[in-house]
VEXDREN-2710 file (C-alpha; in Angstrom, 1 decimal):
% VEXDREN-2710
k/r/px/py/pz
1/MET/-111.2/23.9/178.5
2/LYS/-113.0/26.5/180.4
3/HIS/-116.2/26.4/178.9
4/LEU/-115.9/22.4/179.1
5/ALA/-115.2/22.7/182.9
6/PHE/-118.5/25.2/183.6
7/ILE/-120.6/23.1/181.5
8/PHE/-119.4/20.5/183.8
9/ILE/-119.6/22.0/187.3
10/MET/-123.1/23.3/185.9
11/VAL/-124.6/19.6/185.3
12/MET/-123.4/18.9/188.6
13/GLY/-125.1/21.7/190.2
14/LEU/-128.3/20.3/188.7
15/GLN/-127.7/16.9/189.3
16/VAL/-127.2/18.2/193.0
17/GLN/-130.3/19.7/193.2
18/GLY/-132.2/17.3/191.5
19/GLN/-131.5/15.1/194.8
20/GLU/-133.0/17.4/197.0
21/GLN/-135.9/16.4/199.4
22/GLU/-139.1/15.9/197.5
23/GLY/-142.4/16.0/199.1
24/THR/-143.4/16.2/203.1
25/GLY/-143.7/12.3/204.0
26/VAL/-144.5/8.7/202.7
27/ILE/-147.5/6.5/203.6
28/LYS/-146.6/2.8/203.7
29/ALA/-147.7/-0.4/204.5
30/ASN/-145.5/-3.9/205.3
31/PRO/-146.0/-7.0/203.3
32/PHE/-144.2/-9.5/205.3
33/GLY/-146.8/-9.2/208.3
34/TRP/-149.5/-10.0/206.6
35/PHE/-148.5/-13.5/206.3
36/ALA/-148.1/-13.9/210.1
37/GLY/-151.1/-11.7/210.7
38/GLN/-150.3/-8.7/211.2
39/TYR/-151.4/-5.9/209.4
40/GLN/-149.2/-2.6/209.4
41/PHE/-149.9/0.8/208.0
42/GLY/-147.4/3.3/209.0
43/TYR/-146.1/6.9/207.6
44/GLU/-142.5/8.9/208.2
45/HIS/-142.5/12.4/207.7
46/PHE/-139.7/14.5/206.5
47/LEU/-138.2/16.8/209.4
48/SER/-134.8/17.6/207.3
49/GLU/-133.5/16.2/204.4
50/LYS/-131.5/13.9/207.0
51/LEU/-134.1/13.2/209.6
52/SER/-137.4/11.7/209.7
53/VAL/-139.9/10.3/212.6
54/GLN/-142.2/7.5/211.6
55/VAL/-144.9/5.2/213.0
56/MET/-145.5/2.0/212.0
57/PRO/-149.4/0.9/214.3
58/GLY/-151.0/-2.3/213.2
59/GLY/-153.9/-4.6/213.6
60/ILE/-153.4/-8.6/215.2
61/PHE/-155.5/-10.9/213.6
62/SER/-155.3/-14.8/213.1
63/VAL/-156.4/-18.2/214.2
64/VAL/-154.3/-20.8/215.8
65/ASN/-154.2/-24.3/216.3
66/LEU/-153.8/-25.2/220.1
67/SER/-153.9/-28.9/221.6
68/ILE/-153.9/-30.6/225.1
69/THR/-151.7/-33.7/225.4
70/ASP/-153.8/-37.0/227.0
71/SER/-152.4/-38.2/230.5
72/THR/-150.1/-40.7/228.2
73/GLY/-148.8/-37.7/226.5
74/PHE/-149.7/-40.0/223.5
75/SER/-152.6/-38.2/221.4
76/PHE/-153.8/-34.9/222.2
77/GLU/-156.6/-33.1/220.9
78/SER/-156.7/-30.3/218.4
79/TYR/-158.8/-27.2/219.0
80/GLU/-159.0/-23.9/217.5
81/ALA/-158.7/-20.4/218.9
82/THR/-158.5/-15.8/217.2
83/ARG/-155.5/-14.3/218.3
84/GLY/-156.6/-10.2/218.0
85/GLY/-154.6/-7.3/218.9
86/PHE/-152.4/-4.3/218.3
87/ILE/-148.5/-3.1/217.2
88/VAL/-147.7/0.5/217.2
89/VAL/-143.5/0.4/216.1
90/PRO/-141.6/4.4/216.6
91/GLU/-138.8/5.1/215.1
92/VAL/-136.4/8.0/214.4
93/ARG/-134.4/7.7/211.4
94/TYR/-131.2/9.0/210.4
95/TYR/-129.9/9.1/206.4
96/LEU/-126.4/8.6/206.4
97/GLY/-125.2/9.5/202.6
98/ASP/-128.6/10.4/200.4
99/VAL/-131.6/12.3/201.2
100/ALA/-134.8/11.3/203.0
101/PRO/-136.3/9.6/201.6
102/ASP/-134.1/7.5/199.7
103/GLY/-130.4/5.6/200.3
104/LEU/-129.1/3.7/204.1
105/TYR/-130.7/4.8/207.3
106/ILE/-129.9/4.1/211.0
107/ALA/-132.9/4.0/213.1
108/PRO/-133.9/3.6/217.2
109/PHE/-137.5/2.1/217.7
110/GLY/-139.6/2.0/220.4
111/ARG/-142.5/-1.1/220.3
112/PHE/-145.5/-2.1/222.0
113/ARG/-147.5/-5.1/220.9
114/SER/-150.9/-6.6/222.9
115/VAL/-152.8/-10.3/221.4
116/LYS/-155.7/-11.6/223.2
117/THR/-155.7/-15.1/222.3
118/THR/-159.3/-17.3/222.8
119/VAL/-160.0/-20.9/222.6
120/ASP/-163.1/-21.1/220.0
121/SER/-164.8/-23.6/221.6
122/ASP/-164.0/-22.1/225.4
123/GLN/-164.5/-18.8/225.4
124/ALA/-163.3/-18.1/229.5
125/SER/-159.7/-19.6/228.7
126/THR/-158.0/-16.3/227.6
127/ARG/-153.9/-15.9/227.4
128/THR/-153.4/-12.0/226.8
129/ARG/-149.8/-11.2/226.2
130/GLN/-148.0/-7.9/226.4
131/SER/-144.8/-7.0/224.9
132/ILE/-142.4/-3.6/225.2
133/GLY/-138.6/-2.8/223.9
134/GLY/-137.1/-1.4/221.6
135/GLY/-133.9/-2.4/219.2
136/PHE/-132.2/-0.2/216.0
137/VAL/-132.4/-1.0/212.4
138/LEU/-130.3/-0.3/209.5
139/GLY/-132.3/-0.3/206.1
140/TYR/-131.8/1.4/202.6
141/GLN/-134.9/2.8/201.3
142/TYR/-135.7/3.5/198.2
143/GLN/-137.7/5.7/196.4
144/LEU/-139.2/5.2/192.6
145/ALA/-141.2/6.9/189.5
146/ASN/-144.2/8.6/191.0
147/GLY/-143.7/8.8/194.4
148/LEU/-143.2/4.4/194.7
149/THR/-140.7/3.6/197.6
150/GLY/-139.3/0.5/199.1
151/GLU/-137.1/-0.4/201.5
152/LEU/-135.7/-3.6/203.8
153/PHE/-134.1/-3.2/207.2
154/LEU/-132.5/-5.9/209.8
155/GLY/-131.3/-4.9/213.1
156/PRO/-131.9/-6.2/217.0
157/GLN/-134.6/-6.0/219.1
158/PHE/-134.6/-6.2/222.9
159/LYS/-138.1/-6.9/224.5
160/SER/-140.1/-7.5/228.1
161/SER/-142.9/-9.4/228.0
162/THR/-146.0/-10.0/230.7
163/THR/-148.7/-12.8/230.0
164/THR/-151.9/-13.5/232.1
165/TYR/-154.5/-16.6/231.7
166/THR/-157.3/-17.1/232.8
167/SER/-159.4/-20.5/232.7
168/ASN/-158.3/-23.2/231.3
169/PHE/-155.7/-22.2/228.8
170/GLU/-152.4/-23.0/230.8
171/ALA/-153.6/-26.8/229.9
172/TYR/-152.9/-25.8/226.3
173/GLU/-149.9/-25.8/224.0
174/ASP/-149.6/-23.3/221.8
175/LEU/-147.0/-24.3/218.9
176/SER/-147.4/-21.0/216.8
177/SER/-144.5/-19.1/217.3
178/ASP/-145.9/-15.7/219.3
179/ASP/-143.9/-12.8/221.1
180/SER/-141.9/-13.8/223.3
181/GLU/-139.5/-11.4/226.3
182/GLY/-135.4/-11.6/225.3
183/SER/-134.2/-10.5/222.8
184/GLY/-134.2/-11.0/218.7
185/LEU/-134.0/-10.4/215.1
186/ARG/-136.9/-7.5/214.3
187/PHE/-136.3/-7.6/209.9
188/GLY/-139.4/-6.0/207.2
189/LEU/-140.3/-4.7/203.8
190/THR/-141.9/-2.3/203.7
191/ILE/-143.5/-0.2/200.6
192/GLY/-145.3/2.7/200.2
193/ILE/-145.9/6.4/198.5
194/GLY/-144.5/9.8/198.7
195/TRP/-145.9/13.2/197.9
END
């Protein structure tokens, strides 16, 4: 019986060793943002078995439709506009149970986003919106075979925005969702590869 107990302890010890941190970091991408014209790629670096830092910079590019309603309020003309800019999201992660990059984590983050929208047929009419803020997310990252990772995260965010206009941009109505001031929800999914 003592031999069985010894073997059991050895096997458990090997399993605990198998959960030690592998590698120093993960390169990742956020495919959810691609559907909204926000292309983010980032890097998570492990500081210890429970703590890591991550930065997710990205470029923003999309084409949106704006409209102008005539004085009667019934008919409108539609105009295409090009939206371009960048976003940076740094965060610090603490893994609650498992060893990074595997398991449940909590992460406070900062956020800076700057986007300029230009009316294609009226290049002098622009809107530049800059947002700064932060919040925290609760997430779960799972390490798959061959260093592949996948994660989901969700949490509140708070932001303050400043908007500047040039020429006649304020006459256009933008029905697309864009970064605005106040509170909101940050959620996403990333896929990555670690080493």
